[in-house]
TISESE-702948 format. One record per atom (N, C-alpha, C): x, y, z. Coordinates in steps of 0.2 Angstrom, whole numbers, plus 5000, padded with zeros to 4 digits. Last residue first. Layout:
BEGIN
XYZ;...
END
This chain:
BEGIN
481046134787;480446134788;480346104793;482346274790;482046204790;481346204791;482946394782;482446394786;482346304785;484546444787;484446414780;483546374785;485846584786;485346534789;484846494786;487546574785;487146564783;486546534784;488746654796;488546564793;487746614791;489746774791;489146774795;488946684793;490546804778;490746814786;490146774793;490746674767;490146724769;490546754778;491546594758;491646684762;491346704765;490346574743;490946564748;491146614752;489046514730;489646554737;489946564742;488046514716;488746484722;488946544725;486846594712;487046514711;487546484715;485446684715;486146684719;486246604716;484646734698;484746694705;485446694709;483846854690;484546834692;484546804700;482846884677;483046864683;483646864685;481947004664;482746984667;482746914675;481147014651;481147014658;481546974659;480847114637;480547054643;480847054649;481247254631;481147184628;481047114632;481247324642;480847344636;480747274632;481047214657;481347274655;480747284649;480847184674;480547194668;480947254664;481847094685;481647154683;481447134675;482447034700;481947024697;481747104693;483546954711;483346994708;482946994700;484046874726;483746854721;483646914715;485246874736;484646804734;484446794728;486346954743;485946974739;485646874736;486446974762;486746944756;486346924749;486646994775;486247034768;486547024762;487146934785;487846924781;487446974774;486346934795;486946964798;487546984790;484846904786;485446894791;485846934794;483746874775;483646934783;484146924788;484746934760;484546854766;484446904772;483547014749;484247004753;484246974758;482847034732;482847024738;483446974742;482147174722;482847124726;482547084732;481447214709;481247194715;481847154717;480847344697;481447284699;481047264706;479847414691;480147384688;480347314690;479447574693;479647514700;479647424696;479847644680;480047644688;480047604692;479447504667;478947604672;479547604676;480247444658;479447474658;479347514660;481947504654;481447484660;480647494658;482647574646;482747514649;482047474651;481947694645;482847674642;482847604640;480747694652;480847704647;481547704641;481147744670;480547704664;480747734657;482347744680;482247754676;481647724669;481747674698;482247644692;481947734685;481847634712;481547674708;481947684701;481947494719;482247544717;481847564712;481147404734;481047404726;481447484724;481447234743;481747314741;481547334734;481247124755;481147144749;481247204746;482547004763;482047084765;481947074757;482046834768;482446874765;481946944764;482546644772;482046714775;482446774771;482646524761;483146594764;482446664766;482946364757;482346394761;482846474765;484246314748;483646304754;483146354753;485046334739;485346314744;484746304749;484146344728;484646294727;484946284733;482646414736;483546424732;483646374731;481246514740;481546434739;482246454735;480946624752;480946584746;481346544744;479746714764;480346664763;480346634754;479846914765;479746844761;480046794763;479547044770;480046994771;479446954767;479547224762;479347174765;479547114767;480047334753;479347304755;478847254759;480647494756;480747444759;479947394758;481147584741;480647554748;480747494750;482347704736;482447634738;481847624743;483147804725;482447814729;482247744730;484547874722;484447794721;483747824725;485248034712;485047964721;484647934718;486848064706;486048034703;485848004711;487948154696;487848114700;487048104701;488948054681;488448104686;488148094692;489848014674;490148064674;489648114677;489947824679;489947874672;490547934673;488947904692;489047844691;489147844682;488647894711;489147934704;489247894700;487347924723;487947874718;488147934712;486847914737;487147944732;487647914728;485047864741;485947834741;486147894738;483547844752;483947894746;484847884745;482347774758;482947804758;483147814752;480747734765;481147754760;481647774763;479647604770;480247664772;480247654765;478647524769;478447584765;479047614766;478647434783;478547424774;478147504773;480247444790;479347444792;479247434784;481547404800;481347414794;480847414794;482247404812;481947474812;481647474806;483147284809;482647284816;482247364815;484047294800;483247254800;482847274805;484847434795;484747384802;484047384801;486347424784;485547394784;485647394792;487847434783;487547494788;486647474788;488247344777;488647364780;488247394785;487347344764;487747284767;487947304776;488047484759;487347474763;487247384766;489347464756;489247494758;488347484762;489047354745;489447334751;489347384758;488347424736;488247384737;488247354745;489147544732;488647564739;488447484737;490147474726;490347494729;489847524736;489647484711;489747424716;489847434722;489247624708;488947554708;488947504712;490047724720;490047684715;489247644714;489547854734;489847774731;489547784724;489647984745;489647954738;489747894735;489748064755;489548004756;489347964749;489148224744;489448204753;489248124753;489548234727;489148214736;489348204739;490748284717;490148234718;490148244726;491248384702;490848384710;490648314711;492248294691;491548314692;491448334699;493648314678;493548334684;492948334688;494148214665;493848284668;493448264673;495248164650;495348164658;494748224659;495348044636;495148114641;494948114648;495147924627;495947964630;495848044634;494147874624;494447924620;495147964623;494447754632;494247744625;494347804622;494747804645;495247774641;494947754634;494247934653;493947904648;494547884644;494347984670;494847964663;494247904659;493648084681;493448034676;493848004670;493848124699;494048124691;494048064687;492748184707;492848124706;493448144698;492648284723;492848274716;492948214712;492948344736;492248324735;492248334726;494048334745;493848384738;493248384737;493848234752;493948284755;493848334751;493748114741;493148144748;493148204751;494048094726;494348114732;493948154736;494147954716;493748014721;494248024727;494447914700;494647924707;494547974709;493947804688;493747834692;493947864698;493847734671;493947744679;494047804681;493247634657;493247744661;493547694668;492647604642;493347604647;493347654650;491247524634;491547584637;492047544643;490647474617;491147484624;491247534626;489547374609;489547444613;489947444620;489647264604;490047284602;489947384606;488947194616;488647174608;489047224603;489747254627;488947234624;488847244618;491047264636;490947254628;490047224627;491847374649;491147344647;491247334638;492347404662;492747404656;492047344653;492547514675;492247504672;492547494666;493247554692;493347544684;492747504681;493647654704;493047614702;493147604695;494447704723;494447714712;494047644709;493847764732;494347764730;494347764723;492247734740;492747714737;493247754733;492047654758;491747714753;492347724746;492047604771;491847574765;491547634762;492747624781;492047674778;491747654775;493547534782;493247544787;492847594788;494347494769;493947444772;493447474779;493647574755;494047594763;493647534765;493847494740;493447564744;493747524753;493747514722;494347494726;493847514735;493047404712;493147454714;493647434724;492747334695;493247364698;493047414702;492147254682;491947284686;492447294693;491647194664;492047194669;492147274677;490747104653;490947174658;491247144663;490347044637;490947054642;491047124646;489246984627;489247024633;489947004636;488846964610;489146924614;489246994620;487446894602;487446954606;488046924613;487246754597;486846814592;487246894596;487846664606;487746644599;487646714593;487346694619;488246724618;488146704609;486146634621;486246734621;486846744615;486346504622;486146524618;486146614616;487946514633;487246474631;487246504625;488146694638;488246614639;487846604636;489146834645;488446814640;488746734641;489846874658;489846864651;489246834650;490546984673;489846954668;490146944661;491047034686;491347004680;490546954676;492147134700;491047094696;491447104691;492847144715;492847144706;492347104706;493547234725;493047214722;493047204716;494647264739;494747254732;494247214728;494847344752;494547304747;494447304741;496447424760;495647404756;495547334754;497447504767;497247454766;496447454764;498447614758;497847634763;497647544762;499447654749;499847634756;499147634761;498947624737;499247704740;499347694746;498247504743;498147554738;498247614738;498247324746;498447404748;498347444741;496747204748;497447244744;497747294748;496047084748;496047134751;496947134749;494347054737;495247044740;495347094745;492846984734;492947024737;493947004738;491846964718;492446944724;492846994727;490646894709;490646954714;491346944719;489846874695;490246854699;490346914702;488746794683;488946874684;489446854691;488046744668;488446714675;488846784676;486746714657;487546754658;487446734664;485446674652;485946684647;486646734649;484546534649;485046564656;485546604651;482746564646;483646534643;484046564648;481446614649;481646554648;482546524647;481846774651;481546734649;481646654650;483546754654;483046814650;482646754647;484446754670;483846714666;483846784662;486046714677;485346774675;485046734670;486746694693;486546664687;485946684685;488046724702;487346734698;487046704692;489146704713;489046674709;488146684705;490146794726;489546774724;489546764719;491346784739;491446754732;490646744731;492546814752;491946834751;491846814743;494046894754;493746824753;492946814750;493347004767;493946964762;493946884760;491947024772;492647034773;492946994767;490447074779;490647044774;491447054775;489547174788;489147124784;489647054779;489647224804;490247194795;489947134792;489447354813;489147284811;489347294804;489647474817;489947444820;489747354816;488147564816;488647574818;489247514819;486847574807;487047534810;487647524811;485747704799;486347674800;486447624807;484547604787;484947674791;485647674794;484447574767;484647554774;484647634780;483847474754;483847524758;484247514765;484647404739;484447404747;484247464749;485347364724;484747414727;484447404733;486347354718;486647414722;485947434726;485947264709;486247244716;486447294721;485647354698;485147314704;485447284710;486747354693;486747394695;486247364700;487347214689;487647254694;487247314697;486147204680;486147164684;486647194690;486547324670;485847314674;485847274681;487747234665;487547294669;487047324671;487047154658;487347134665;487547204667;486247194649;486047154653;486547154657;485747324639;486147314645;486147274649;485347234628;485947264628;486347284634;484247204631;484547154632;485347194629;
END
């Protein structure tokens, strides 16, 4: 439960992709709100907001992710997580990533600046006032920018059940690769109505948080938005379910299945 909302943001990145140039799945003004359940309790809410801004003279998408514990959980375990990423509007790659979290007293305050040309990342740990440079992989993404990058590049027409892809990511101070598998298509019932979805499974590290490496499933709308609709994960102390609770500013009309 200590990694509650951080896990939610992490598994929002769990999509698989192949190149599809020219597609734009999102734009400035988009906003998502997720309701996160821990067992039978509504444990927290998380939001993702996209704004248009300038960073060092470049036009960027400024994405802000926030999560806070609520209700029963907040009475004995306070969570306040805050994420930001500044991503190039055309190539959808990160320039700066911020992670400022407080999870039951466990805190982190990290800012990462990416130099894609030199393939380096400068990590500023504000909690300890330290700076260190790390090598990064080509086409690297942070844990939030990867979600938007993959929404833009996924090619739904070529996906086949069992397809696997790998995504280069940099998190805190290390490079790693997500292995992602396409599970198929499913129509699920939501508060917005029935939505046709693509199902994916990221392979995660078992033992620390998750019961096994196949503990998570992600549902994404099978339309031009590639909108996250539902996430389920089995962790060592129970299970998490995150459902899309509200949204606005979609670039494309949401397709609802009519009975």
